[in-house]
C-alpha positions, 0 to 999 in steps of 0.5 A: 464485521467479517468473520474468520477468513482465509490467509491474506493476499498481498499486493506489493507496490513498494518497489524501493523496499522490495528486498526488505519485503522478501526478507520478512514475508513468506508465502505458503499458498498460491495466489497470495502475492501480486507484484508489478514485475515490470515496475509499473507505478500506479498498479497497487491501489487499483490492483488491490481493489480488483483482487479484493473483488475477485477474492471476497473470502480473503483479506487483501492488503495493498502494501503501497509506497507513498510515491507509487500511491500518487499514481493511482490514488483515485482508486480509493474512491472506487473502494469506498463507493463500492464498499470493497473491504481492502486494506491499503498500507501506505509506506511513507518515506516522503520520496519517490524512492525507486525513481531516486534509485534509477536516477542514481544508476544513471548518475543523474543528480539534483532532479526536481520532484523526487521528494514528497514531503507533507502529503497527508495520505490519511486526509486524502483517504478520508476525502475519498470516504476511506477510514484512515489511521496514521500509526507510529509503533508496531503494536499500533500497526498490528491493531490497525491491521486486525481492525481493518481485516475484520471490517466490511469497508476499506481502510488506509493505514499510513506507516512512516518508514525511513528512506532506503537510499 
């Protein structure tokens, strides 16, 4: 178990939820937030692993949309194999929310493959050797985050959310 540590680094790749994220999260320390400025899907999981390796004295929490997670899910293997104590929080709305948003801006309708029902991110994480839990309440989320941050191994927390659009 890790002891008391410095403030967390947040890696945000939940692009369809960015506006809500900024309304709720404040940073008062440099190098505490990483975000793919150009919207490169697949950045979040490997970035969280790399940042945790570079910042071993700080907890790193990757806030990853379920659509984005699918682009870099194999990064869970690296986290497990090298025992990188990073926390992956998968925000699950069962869709590629940002791609639906882009499609709406282009007035493209009925596009296939933008819904992601039934993917079990906890089972995938466990298959890669990462401890995982699905939560249903804010209290469960707080407990899962506390447990994960105190741990010396990676973990994934699956958080159900509503679709933005």
